[in-house]
C-alpha positions in Angstrom: -111.2 -243.8 34.1 -112.6 -241.7 36.9 -111.5 -238.7 38.9 -112.9 -239.5 42.4 -115.3 -236.5 42.3 -118.6 -238.0 43.3 -121.5 -236.7 41.2 -124.4 -237.9 43.4 -125.4 -240.6 45.9 -127.7 -243.3 44.5 -129.9 -245.6 46.5 -129.8 -249.4 46.3 -133.3 -250.5 45.2 -132.6 -254.3 45.4 -130.0 -257.0 45.3 -130.8 -260.3 43.6 -128.3 -263.2 43.8 -128.3 -265.7 41.0 -126.3 -268.8 40.1 -123.7 -266.9 38.0 -123.8 -263.3 39.3 -125.4 -260.9 41.7 -127.8 -258.3 40.2 -127.6 -254.9 41.7 -130.3 -252.2 41.0 -129.4 -248.6 41.9 -131.8 -245.7 41.7 -130.2 -242.5 40.4 -131.0 -239.2 38.8 -128.1 -237.1 37.5 -125.8 -240.0 36.6 -128.7 -241.7 34.7 -128.9 -238.9 32.2 -127.5 -240.0 28.8 -126.4 -243.3 30.3 -126.8 -246.4 28.1 -126.2 -250.1 28.2 -122.5 -250.9 28.1 -121.4 -247.7 29.8 -119.2 -247.7 32.9 -120.3 -246.2 36.2 -118.3 -246.1 39.4 -120.4 -247.4 42.3 -118.7 -246.8 45.6 -115.5 -246.5 43.5 -116.0 -249.9 41.8 -116.2 -249.7 38.0 -119.3 -251.5 36.9 -120.9 -252.0 33.5 -124.5 -250.9 33.0 -126.6 -253.9 31.7 -130.0 -252.4 32.0 -132.0 -249.2 32.5 -135.5 -249.0 33.8 -137.4 -245.7 33.7 -138.9 -244.5 36.9 -139.5 -240.7 36.8 -137.8 -238.6 38.0 -135.2 -241.3 38.7 -134.0 -244.4 36.8 -133.1 -247.8 37.9 -129.6 -248.8 36.8 -128.9 -252.6 36.6 -125.5 -254.2 37.1 -124.3 -257.8 37.1 -121.6 -258.4 39.6 -119.3 -261.4 39.5 -118.7 -263.2 42.8 -115.1 -261.8 42.7 -116.3 -258.2 42.7 -119.0 -259.0 45.3 -116.5 -260.5 47.7 -113.7 -258.0 47.2 -115.9 -254.8 47.7 -118.3 -253.5 50.3 -121.1 -253.9 47.8 -121.6 -257.3 49.5 -123.0 -255.3 52.5 -125.5 -253.3 50.3 -129.1 -253.5 51.3 -132.3 -251.9 50.0 -132.0 -248.2 50.9 -128.2 -248.1 51.2 -126.5 -245.1 49.8 -123.8 -245.5 47.2 -121.4 -243.0 45.6 -121.8 -242.6 41.8 -119.5 -241.2 39.2 -119.7 -241.4 35.4 -116.6 -242.2 33.4 -114.7 -239.0 32.6 -114.6 -237.5 29.2 -111.4 -236.1 27.6 -112.8 -232.6 27.8 -113.8 -232.8 31.5 -112.1 -230.9 34.3 -109.7 -233.1 36.3 -110.7 -232.3 39.9 -109.5 -235.3 41.8 -106.8 -237.9 40.8 -106.5 -240.9 38.5 -109.1 -243.4 39.7 -109.4 -246.7 37.7 -112.4 -248.2 39.5 -110.4 -251.3 40.3 -110.7 -251.8 44.1 -107.5 -252.9 45.9 -109.4 -254.0 49.0 -111.6 -252.9 51.8 -110.8 -251.0 54.9 -112.6 -250.8 58.2 -113.6 -247.5 59.8 -112.1 -247.5 63.3 -112.6 -243.8 64.1 -115.2 -241.5 62.6 -115.9 -238.4 64.7 -116.6 -234.7 64.3 -113.8 -232.3 65.3 -114.8 -228.7 65.1 -116.4 -228.1 61.7 -114.7 -231.1 60.1 -114.7 -234.9 60.4 -111.8 -237.1 61.5 -111.8 -240.5 59.6 -109.4 -243.3 60.4 -109.4 -246.5 58.4 -107.6 -249.7 59.1 -106.4 -251.6 56.0 -104.4 -254.7 55.1 -100.6 -254.4 54.6 -100.9 -254.9 50.8 -103.0 -251.7 50.7 -101.2 -249.8 53.5 -97.9 -250.0 51.5 -99.2 -247.4 49.1 -100.4 -244.9 51.7 -98.2 -241.8 51.6 -98.5 -238.7 53.7 -100.3 -236.0 51.6 -100.8 -238.7 48.9 -104.1 -239.6 47.2 -106.5 -242.4 48.0 -110.0 -243.2 46.8 -112.4 -244.2 49.6 -115.7 -245.5 48.3 -114.7 -243.7 45.1 -114.1 -240.3 46.8 -110.7 -238.7 45.9 -109.2 -237.8 49.3 -105.8 -236.8 50.8 -104.0 -238.9 53.3 -103.4 -236.8 56.4 -101.5 -239.3 58.5 -100.1 -242.8 58.0 -99.9 -245.2 60.9 -98.7 -248.8 61.3 -102.0 -250.4 60.3 -104.3 -247.5 59.5 -104.4 -244.1 57.8 -106.2 -240.8 58.6 -108.2 -238.5 56.4 -109.9 -235.2 57.3 -113.3 -234.7 55.7 -114.8 -231.3 55.1 -118.5 -230.7 55.8 -119.3 -230.5 52.0 -117.8 -234.0 51.3 -119.7 -235.5 54.2 -122.9 -233.9 53.1 -122.9 -234.9 49.4 -121.4 -238.5 49.7 -122.4 -241.8 51.3 -120.0 -241.0 54.1 -122.9 -239.3 55.9 -124.4 -242.7 56.7 -121.1 -244.5 57.6 -120.3 -245.5 61.2 -117.4 -247.1 63.1 -117.2 -250.8 62.0 -118.4 -250.1 58.5 -116.2 -251.3 55.5 -115.2 -249.0 52.7 -113.7 -249.7 49.3 -110.1 -248.5 48.9 -108.1 -247.8 45.7 -104.5 -246.7 46.2 -102.9 -244.1 43.9 -102.2 -245.7 40.5 -98.9 -243.8 40.2 -97.5 -245.5 43.3 -98.2 -248.9 41.9 -96.4 -248.2 38.7 -93.4 -246.7 40.5 -93.1 -249.8 42.7 -93.4 -252.0 39.6 -90.7 -250.2 37.7 -88.3 -249.9 40.6 -88.8 -253.6 41.3 -87.9 -254.6 37.8 -84.8 -252.4 37.8 -83.7 -253.9 41.2 -84.2 -257.4 39.8 -82.2 -256.8 36.6 -79.3 -255.2 38.5 
């Protein structure tokens, strides 16, 4: 489980396709501290399992094996050497809960159709498929590339988010442009409510 509060941006070192999986190597500093094989790490909001750690002071290379399903469902398929990725370690029971419940299970990708500065802040509009848009709620929560954000407006095929300068500065959003794809995870609570209400409606 994660909170959507990005700890740092890592840098993709290399991507190596193989017959059964895709090996992803990410260079990190803070998130590599205390990390061990088998631990979970959110990479652009996608929960991945650490399969290897290579020391490279002051950073470490973290190795992940991605199944083709994960590769095709997320924007990690567009990662190249030098790409920035948002990183967050799995939360501990004693941690502050600064964002919202983020599972690291990506619902789908969305395309940035507007990304522009307005005053001191940034205006971000993302187009998404209907099966993701159904969970977008005004003032509700959404994880965009693993960042816990608040939905400012819901449109027919897109939703809007306002980004403060700090968020833009400390996350991979600073290198995003119109046409880029981002990972989306809708609020878990909305999915459960829909499921429960659907069962009640079916039984009645």
